C-alpha positions, 0 to 999 in steps of 0.5 A: 912113212908114206902112203902104199900105193894102190893097185888100180895107180899101178896098173894105170902106170903099168899100162902108160910105160907099156904105152911109151916104151911103143911110141919110143922103143927102148932107148937106154935111158927109158930101160934104166927108168922103167927097171927103177920103177919096176923094183920099186913095189914087187906088184909091178912087174905082173902089172907090166906083164899083164899091160903088155898083153892087152896091149900086143891085143890092141895092136892085134884086133886093130890089126885083124879089124882091118883085114892085114896079119899082124905086122913082124917086130924086132922086140929086145929083152926088158929084165923079163919084158919084152920093148917093141924097137922096129924102126920107126917107119912102120907105116899104117901099124904106128899110125893105128897105136897112135890112134890107139894111145888115148883109148889103149892106155884106159883099155889096157889099164884096165885089163891089167887091173883084173877087168872085163872090156866085151869083145877084148879077150883077156888072159886069165890070171892069179896074184898069189900073196902069203903073209907071215906064217901064212900057207896055202893051197890054191886051184888055179884056175887050168886044174893045177893047185899050187901049195904056198909058202909063207911069205910068197908071191905069185903072179899066174896067168894063163893063155891059149898057148902057155900056162905062166907064174911069175914067182917073185919071192917066197917059195910055191910047189905045183901040181900040174894038170896035164895039158900037152898043148900049153906048157906050164912055165915057172920064172924066178927070175932069171930062171926058168921051170918047164913042165907039161904035167907034174909036180915040183917045186921051186924056192926063190932065196936070196942066192938064188932059186932051188928047183925040186921034183915030187913028180915026172920030169922039168926043165931047169934053164937060165933066160936067154940059155934055152941050148943048156937046158937041163931036165930034173926027174922026180927024186932029183933037185937042182939049186941054180945061183945067182952066179953063171956057174953050170948046177949039178942035178943030184938025188935027194929022195928022203930029203925033198918029203923032208924039205917040203914038210911045210906043205902040211905045216910041219918042220921036221929036222934030221941031223940037221943044227940048232941054228938051221932049225932057228931059222927054218923057224923064224921064216914062219914067225914073228917071235924070233928063235935066238941063238946065244951061244954059237957052238951051241947053234952047231949041236944037231936035233931030230925031230917033228914040230909044227911050223908054229911052234917056235917055243915047243923046238926051244924048249925040246932042245933046251931039255936035249943040251941042257940049255936054257930057255928066255921067252921075251915079246919078241923072241926065244933066245936058247942060251947055255946054263 
């Protein structure tokens, strides 16, 4: 098994990529190579974003230091990031960046790694990761609160203009501190969820993104389709699938409270099938629930359990359905007697 890449190595490489894209532009070959690198480790996108922000601040500091207005450059979206595509004859701005190339990579890498260098402003940033079965409540630096579900990765970046959260995987519920001058935007793949002061959950799954609102109103859209924003208010939810169909906003009511019961370490079932309940427990536990009989898996359950108690659920289901429980070191099997 190969050794896991260190955070410092990722930060250094991200800074090199930002500088390379700035020098060479975003040709098809470079785009493909960059996307391949970003896809190789979920931590790389956050590092690239931070290095890109640092590089822009370097360029802005150089321009303002020379008493000039920042140059307006054409940009192209690159999987949620921007690649500078300004013409080759950018003149003084290009020369400044060439001078900054050697020192700039080091400085951008330091910023991407979360270090502070005097004289350069750095957007506050937090990375939040949870392990299997771990549920955390984390205060954010703007006064907001994030309840973070099992196996979730978040990158939080705060700037004077916007509060951005990249949900690389998993699920989180946000209670957003009110700040009308700085929208709070969650990015989950190509899906964007925007709020100012409200509370909502975002769950990134293999088939799309589920958004549930518990307070206030949020706007939901796909990146590049800002004109098709959907407003989702408290008690409503929407699911944005990977296909380009128009997402529906539906009333969810008590279903939202039940589906977000993980925030208190619980799973609540009201008519869910045994198979669905087993899948829910398997999100939190190394010991997996298995249903040996498909017909048994379609039986419905009602109950409230701790997320770390698959054995208690199995015993309750067996007593209710007349089934048998077999327990092993890494699995609990429900089957017909």
